[in-house]
Backbone bond lengths (Angstrom), bond angles and torsions (degrees), N, CA, C in turn:
res aa  C-N    CA-C-N  psi(-1)  N-CA   C-N-CA  omega(-1)  CA-C   N-CA-C  phi
1 M - - - 1.456 - - 1.522 110.38 -
2 E 1.326 117.44 -18.98 1.455 119.85 -178.72 1.525 111.83 -58.44
3 K 1.320 117.55 -37.21 1.464 120.94 -178.46 1.522 112.63 -79.33
4 N 1.319 117.49 -31.69 1.463 119.12 -174.57 1.527 112.56 -117.05
5 Y 1.332 117.11 21.81 1.465 120.07 -176.14 1.517 112.26 -56.23
6 F 1.312 117.30 -46.09 1.462 119.72 -174.84 1.527 111.77 -67.63
7 T 1.303 116.53 -34.98 1.459 119.75 175.67 1.526 109.67 -68.44
8 W 1.339 116.57 -45.72 1.469 120.41 177.38 1.528 110.20 -58.94
9 R 1.326 116.68 -45.27 1.468 122.07 -177.78 1.531 110.62 -61.03
10 H 1.331 115.24 -46.48 1.467 120.23 179.65 1.531 110.72 -60.60
11 N 1.320 116.44 -48.01 1.465 120.84 -178.73 1.528 112.05 -65.34
12 M 1.328 116.66 -38.78 1.467 119.97 179.02 1.529 110.10 -66.65
13 L 1.330 117.62 -42.73 1.467 120.06 177.50 1.523 111.03 -61.04
14 M 1.326 115.97 -41.20 1.460 120.10 178.81 1.537 110.28 -62.08
15 A 1.321 116.73 -42.67 1.464 120.42 178.68 1.527 110.77 -64.62
16 L 1.321 117.01 -42.16 1.466 120.39 179.29 1.526 111.20 -66.73
17 Q 1.330 116.69 -38.60 1.466 120.01 177.50 1.520 110.78 -63.47
18 S 1.324 116.83 -36.79 1.469 119.93 -179.46 1.528 111.56 -65.58
19 K 1.319 116.24 -23.35 1.468 120.95 178.86 1.528 111.40 -103.65
20 N 1.336 116.13 8.19 1.468 122.26 -179.61 1.538 111.60 59.02
21 K 1.344 116.27 39.51 1.463 121.22 -177.25 1.530 113.35 -122.85
22 A 1.324 118.80 5.85 1.462 120.84 -179.88 1.525 111.69 -62.02
23 G 1.307 117.70 -22.51 1.463 121.84 178.78 1.516 113.81 -62.34
24 F 1.316 117.78 -21.31 1.466 120.09 176.19 1.521 110.77 -73.01
25 V 1.313 117.08 -25.15 1.457 121.92 178.40 1.524 110.81 -80.92
26 D 1.320 117.21 -48.05 1.474 120.39 -176.50 1.525 113.46 -93.19
27 E 1.311 116.49 5.35 1.468 124.73 178.15 1.527 113.83 65.72
28 S 1.323 117.63 18.25 1.464 118.80 173.75 1.534 109.90 -73.73
29 I 1.323 116.39 -18.25 1.465 121.07 166.85 1.531 104.52 -100.65
30 A 1.315 115.49 92.14 1.460 121.58 -172.18 1.528 111.76 -73.35
31 K 1.319 114.42 149.06 1.462 120.48 176.22 1.527 108.09 -69.88
32 P 1.329 117.41 122.37 1.465 119.35 -179.16 1.530 112.02 -73.13
33 N 1.303 114.99 165.00 1.451 122.60 176.11 1.528 109.19 -58.98
34 L 1.305 115.98 146.91 1.466 122.32 -178.80 1.528 112.78 -52.91
35 H 1.311 117.51 -32.86 1.464 121.55 -176.96 1.528 113.04 -95.41
36 S 1.308 116.54 3.75 1.462 120.70 178.70 1.527 109.70 -72.39
37 R 1.309 116.06 149.43 1.469 119.34 178.05 1.529 111.31 -70.55
38 D 1.340 117.93 -16.30 1.466 122.25 179.02 1.529 112.95 -88.65
39 F 1.323 117.09 -6.07 1.462 120.38 -173.25 1.529 112.28 -58.80
40 Q 1.318 119.10 -50.03 1.469 121.66 -177.66 1.528 111.99 -64.06
41 S 1.320 116.75 -38.44 1.475 119.76 177.44 1.521 110.35 -64.49
42 W 1.335 116.40 -40.49 1.461 120.50 179.13 1.530 110.00 -64.20
43 I 1.331 117.23 -44.91 1.470 122.00 179.03 1.528 109.96 -57.84
44 Q 1.322 116.24 -44.52 1.464 121.05 -179.64 1.528 110.92 -64.06
45 C 1.318 117.32 -48.16 1.475 120.54 -179.83 1.523 111.11 -64.35
46 N 1.334 117.61 -41.33 1.459 121.05 177.93 1.527 110.11 -59.04
47 A 1.332 117.13 -42.68 1.467 121.14 179.43 1.528 111.23 -64.14
48 V 1.311 116.68 -39.63 1.469 120.55 178.82 1.525 110.01 -63.64
49 V 1.332 116.94 -48.70 1.469 120.89 -178.35 1.522 110.09 -64.06
50 K 1.319 116.78 -43.45 1.465 120.45 178.46 1.525 110.41 -60.56
51 S 1.331 117.30 -40.19 1.473 119.84 179.48 1.526 111.21 -66.33
52 W 1.330 117.93 -36.61 1.469 120.26 176.31 1.524 109.90 -59.91
53 I 1.323 115.45 -45.59 1.465 119.85 -178.63 1.523 110.14 -65.35
54 V 1.329 116.79 -50.30 1.467 121.03 -177.77 1.530 110.91 -60.03
55 N 1.316 117.34 -41.35 1.467 120.33 -179.02 1.522 113.24 -70.29
56 S 1.322 117.51 -14.01 1.469 120.18 177.07 1.531 111.77 -87.60
57 L 1.327 116.77 -4.08 1.466 121.92 -175.28 1.523 112.19 -94.19
58 S 1.327 114.68 161.72 1.465 120.24 172.38 1.534 108.34 -69.39
59 R 1.307 117.04 160.97 1.475 121.96 -179.84 1.534 111.24 -56.36
60 E 1.333 116.82 -39.90 1.462 120.90 -178.49 1.525 111.62 -60.85
61 L 1.318 116.77 -40.09 1.459 120.96 -179.31 1.524 112.27 -80.13
62 Q 1.314 117.48 -28.79 1.467 120.40 -179.93 1.525 112.00 -60.51
63 I 1.316 116.83 -36.75 1.468 121.17 -176.15 1.524 111.41 -56.33
64 G 1.322 117.34 -49.02 1.460 120.55 -178.90 1.510 114.22 -80.59
65 A 1.308 117.03 -17.25 1.465 120.46 -173.78 1.519 113.39 -82.18
66 T 1.294 117.83 -21.05 1.466 119.84 -174.10 1.520 113.21 -75.65
67 H 1.322 118.38 -10.92 1.463 120.73 -175.64 1.521 113.92 -91.34
68 A 1.297 118.93 -5.71 1.467 121.11 177.18 1.527 108.73 -71.43
69 D 1.325 115.90 137.75 1.469 119.85 -179.86 1.519 112.37 -73.65
70 T 1.319 116.06 -38.29 1.459 119.23 -176.78 1.516 110.55 -125.22
71 T 1.297 114.60 160.77 1.462 120.97 176.82 1.520 110.28 -60.76
72 S 1.322 117.20 -41.34 1.469 119.80 -178.45 1.528 111.32 -65.50
73 E 1.344 118.63 -35.90 1.468 120.77 175.73 1.525 110.32 -62.25
74 L 1.312 115.77 -43.31 1.460 121.42 178.87 1.526 110.29 -61.61
75 W 1.320 115.73 -46.54 1.460 121.90 -178.92 1.531 110.79 -61.98
76 C 1.330 116.54 -46.03 1.470 120.85 179.63 1.526 111.16 -62.90
77 D 1.331 116.78 -38.01 1.459 120.89 177.61 1.529 110.27 -60.72
78 F 1.323 116.79 -45.58 1.459 120.22 178.30 1.523 111.20 -62.58
79 D 1.327 116.59 -45.18 1.469 119.74 179.28 1.525 111.02 -58.40
80 E 1.326 116.84 -43.98 1.468 120.47 179.82 1.521 111.56 -63.29
81 R 1.317 116.78 -39.51 1.463 120.29 -176.80 1.516 114.27 -78.89
82 F 1.326 116.77 -36.85 1.459 118.91 -168.27 1.524 115.61 -110.55
83 T 1.324 119.27 -1.71 1.467 119.08 178.67 1.522 112.10 -96.34
84 Q 1.312 117.36 5.52 1.458 120.39 175.64 1.532 108.46 -72.09
85 G 1.293 116.63 144.23 1.455 120.38 175.51 1.516 115.13 78.40
86 I 1.326 117.80 28.39 1.463 120.45 179.16 1.527 110.54 -59.91
87 A 1.326 116.26 -43.34 1.467 119.66 -177.83 1.526 110.91 -60.94
88 L 1.322 116.76 -41.99 1.467 120.24 179.30 1.523 110.92 -63.97
89 R 1.327 116.93 -42.72 1.467 120.19 179.06 1.525 110.70 -64.64
90 M 1.339 116.28 -41.27 1.464 119.49 178.19 1.529 110.52 -62.72
91 Y 1.319 116.34 -41.35 1.460 120.53 177.29 1.529 110.13 -59.13
92 D 1.330 116.67 -47.42 1.468 120.64 -179.96 1.532 111.30 -59.06
93 L 1.326 116.29 -42.83 1.466 120.16 -179.09 1.523 111.70 -68.35
94 K 1.332 116.92 -42.89 1.473 120.45 178.18 1.530 110.32 -63.29
95 R 1.314 116.52 -39.56 1.464 120.66 178.39 1.528 110.15 -65.21
96 F 1.334 116.54 -41.26 1.463 121.13 177.66 1.526 109.95 -57.61
97 I 1.329 116.57 -46.22 1.469 120.60 179.40 1.521 110.43 -62.32
98 A 1.322 116.31 -44.21 1.465 120.28 -177.66 1.529 111.86 -62.26
99 L 1.313 116.84 -33.02 1.465 120.76 -177.32 1.532 113.85 -95.41
100 L 1.325 116.81 -10.63 1.463 119.97 -176.05 1.527 111.57 -67.62
101 Q 1.305 115.29 129.82 1.455 122.86 176.56 1.527 108.01 -126.29
102 Q 1.309 115.33 151.60 1.461 120.69 179.53 1.525 110.61 -61.92
103 E 1.315 117.12 -39.05 1.468 123.83 177.75 1.522 113.38 49.01
104 K 1.310 115.68 49.82 1.465 123.86 175.91 1.535 114.07 65.71
105 S 1.318 117.87 7.93 1.468 118.82 174.35 1.526 107.78 -76.98
106 V 1.308 116.48 163.01 1.461 118.89 178.09 1.529 108.41 -68.31
107 I 1.325 115.76 153.21 1.470 121.43 -177.48 1.532 110.49 -55.59
108 L 1.319 116.61 -40.31 1.463 120.86 -178.42 1.531 111.48 -58.68
109 T 1.318 117.49 -43.21 1.466 122.15 179.66 1.522 110.80 -66.77
110 Y 1.316 116.29 -46.58 1.467 121.62 178.69 1.529 110.20 -59.80
111 Y 1.315 116.77 -47.39 1.458 121.78 -179.82 1.534 110.60 -63.21
112 G 1.316 116.99 -39.71 1.465 121.14 179.02 1.518 112.42 -60.56
113 K 1.333 116.57 -39.61 1.467 120.28 177.27 1.527 110.47 -63.94
114 L 1.331 115.86 -45.26 1.468 119.67 177.79 1.523 110.99 -60.76
115 K 1.319 115.95 -46.61 1.465 121.06 -177.23 1.527 111.24 -59.79
116 A 1.317 117.43 -41.20 1.466 121.10 179.49 1.528 111.00 -62.17
117 V 1.323 116.60 -41.80 1.466 120.16 179.88 1.526 110.56 -70.83
118 W 1.321 117.77 -41.73 1.470 120.18 176.94 1.527 110.55 -59.19
119 N 1.321 117.09 -41.83 1.467 120.65 179.22 1.523 111.31 -63.11
120 E 1.320 116.23 -41.95 1.467 118.83 179.03 1.525 110.83 -65.49
121 L 1.319 117.31 -40.80 1.468 120.07 176.09 1.521 111.00 -60.25
122 Q 1.324 117.16 -41.71 1.469 121.29 178.49 1.526 110.82 -62.93
123 N 1.329 116.82 -37.21 1.464 120.17 178.07 1.523 111.94 -69.48
124 L 1.338 116.63 -32.39 1.462 120.54 178.53 1.518 112.01 -69.74
125 K 1.309 116.00 -44.82 1.464 121.31 -176.14 1.515 109.81 -136.18
126 P 1.316 117.53 80.30 1.471 118.45 179.42 1.524 111.19 -66.66
127 I 1.315 115.78 148.59 1.464 121.36 177.56 1.521 107.88 -75.23
128 L 1.298 116.01 129.85 1.458 120.46 178.92 1.518 109.99 -76.19
129 V 1.312 115.05 142.57 1.457 120.67 177.85 1.522 107.64 -84.63
130 C 1.309 116.41 132.49 1.459 119.58 177.61 1.521 109.11 -139.61
131 T 1.320 115.56 164.36 1.461 120.30 -177.91 1.521 112.16 -95.05
132 C 1.329 117.44 -5.71 1.463 120.01 -175.64 1.522 113.47 -84.96
133 G 1.305 118.20 -9.57 1.457 120.97 179.45 1.517 113.89 94.92
134 A 1.325 117.31 -10.95 1.466 119.83 -179.59 1.528 111.09 -65.39
135 G 1.325 117.07 -36.87 1.462 120.46 178.64 1.514 111.69 -63.01
136 K 1.325 116.43 -40.83 1.467 120.56 178.71 1.529 110.13 -65.32
137 K 1.327 116.35 -41.52 1.470 120.81 178.54 1.535 109.83 -63.11
138 M 1.340 116.16 -41.26 1.457 120.28 178.96 1.529 110.43 -64.19
139 Q 1.330 117.57 -40.23 1.469 121.55 176.93 1.528 110.68 -60.16
140 E 1.321 116.70 -43.45 1.470 120.76 178.99 1.525 110.94 -62.88
141 M 1.322 116.74 -41.57 1.465 120.60 178.75 1.529 110.76 -63.87
142 L 1.326 116.93 -41.00 1.462 120.51 178.50 1.524 111.62 -66.06
143 K 1.323 116.67 -37.03 1.469 120.33 176.90 1.526 110.49 -63.60
144 E 1.325 116.78 -42.25 1.471 120.11 177.05 1.525 110.56 -63.31
145 E 1.329 116.36 -42.00 1.461 120.81 179.34 1.531 110.90 -60.08
146 K 1.317 117.26 -37.42 1.465 121.07 178.48 1.527 110.99 -66.33
147 V 1.319 117.17 -38.12 1.469 120.46 176.74 1.523 108.93 -61.06
148 F 1.334 116.50 -45.82 1.467 120.13 179.97 1.531 110.99 -64.67
149 D 1.337 117.28 -43.65 1.470 120.53 177.26 1.527 110.27 -55.04
150 F 1.327 116.13 -46.43 1.459 121.99 -178.48 1.523 110.57 -61.76
151 L 1.319 116.79 -48.97 1.464 120.78 -176.93 1.524 112.28 -65.71
152 I 1.319 117.23 -40.42 1.463 121.53 -176.34 1.523 112.11 -59.87
153 G 1.335 117.31 -37.81 1.459 120.16 -176.18 1.513 115.54 -85.57
154 L 1.327 117.62 -4.48 1.466 120.05 -179.47 1.526 111.00 -65.11
155 D 1.321 115.75 147.03 1.467 121.68 177.13 1.524 110.67 -63.48
156 D 1.337 115.53 163.08 1.466 121.29 179.48 1.522 112.71 -62.07
157 A 1.317 117.75 -21.75 1.466 120.54 177.17 1.530 110.67 -61.57
158 Y 1.317 117.21 -20.10 1.468 122.85 -179.94 1.531 111.53 -105.60
159 M 1.328 116.15 25.56 1.466 122.04 -177.05 1.529 111.65 -54.35
160 T 1.322 117.34 -41.39 1.469 120.50 -178.66 1.522 110.48 -62.90
161 V 1.318 116.79 -49.02 1.473 120.80 178.80 1.521 109.68 -62.16
162 R 1.326 115.69 -43.06 1.465 121.42 -177.49 1.521 111.83 -62.85
163 S 1.311 116.76 -38.28 1.465 119.59 -176.24 1.529 113.39 -88.78
164 Q 1.331 118.14 -31.10 1.466 119.71 -175.78 1.527 113.93 -88.91
165 T 1.315 117.82 -30.11 1.471 120.26 -176.98 1.530 112.79 -58.64
166 P 1.338 119.92 -43.39 1.469 118.69 -179.97 1.532 113.89 -64.50
167 S 1.332 117.56 -18.80 1.464 119.61 -179.38 1.531 112.62 -85.79
168 I 1.319 117.73 -8.38 1.465 121.03 178.06 1.528 108.49 -73.87
169 D 1.330 115.59 131.64 1.464 120.70 -179.23 1.517 109.87 -119.07
170 P 1.292 119.63 119.78 1.466 126.70 -0.20 1.531 110.93 -75.50
171 L 1.323 114.43 160.34 1.458 120.54 179.03 1.527 109.33 -57.36
172 P 1.331 117.61 130.72 1.475 119.25 179.46 1.529 111.35 -61.45
173 K 1.307 114.84 152.03 1.464 119.89 174.51 1.527 108.46 -69.27
174 L 1.317 116.06 164.56 1.456 121.70 -176.23 1.530 112.17 -56.96
175 G 1.316 117.43 -43.33 1.464 120.83 179.61 1.520 112.13 -59.86
176 R 1.319 116.14 -38.41 1.475 120.76 178.57 1.528 110.19 -69.94
177 A 1.330 117.64 -41.36 1.469 120.88 177.85 1.528 110.14 -62.19
178 Y 1.318 116.38 -39.66 1.460 121.42 176.57 1.528 109.80 -61.12
179 A 1.331 116.50 -47.02 1.469 121.23 -179.24 1.523 111.24 -62.19
180 L 1.317 117.56 -38.08 1.469 120.79 178.45 1.524 111.08 -63.76
181 A 1.331 116.58 -35.91 1.462 120.51 -179.36 1.525 111.69 -80.80
182 A 1.305 116.79 -34.80 1.468 120.28 -176.69 1.495 108.49 -79.27
């Protein structure tokens, strides 16, 4: 899980959100008082969510995970253990992109490798939403960077696409650059 923690975390949060249970992880669904009429329902739901998380883990991780009292304790434990070294992982992923070449593979395969790394980078450092417009500008810059990443790794057989696409104003979106190469 050390290598794919952020992908696992993102996917697990998405699954919990789909069931309206992410609040057990971030404690926005607070544990009620012991004497509250909601206490037993909360205990039951917490156990269900915790079991979903534990059952998604490898056997090695399941052993230590079953002793957490709450889902949020379990989640915090994972964050503490597996979010160390984000900068190193980001460096490795950026280096992978910089060195990735199509190497005569089909465009779909090459693009799939890029997409997987871009997704992992997004999971490591998601763009914060803001009202000032800087987040939107940052998203646009990242989209342009992905177009360049894609073009740079294309084989020499795509020299025309690789050299002419950056001169198109405005720069085509990634899907359009893909279509030009495919």
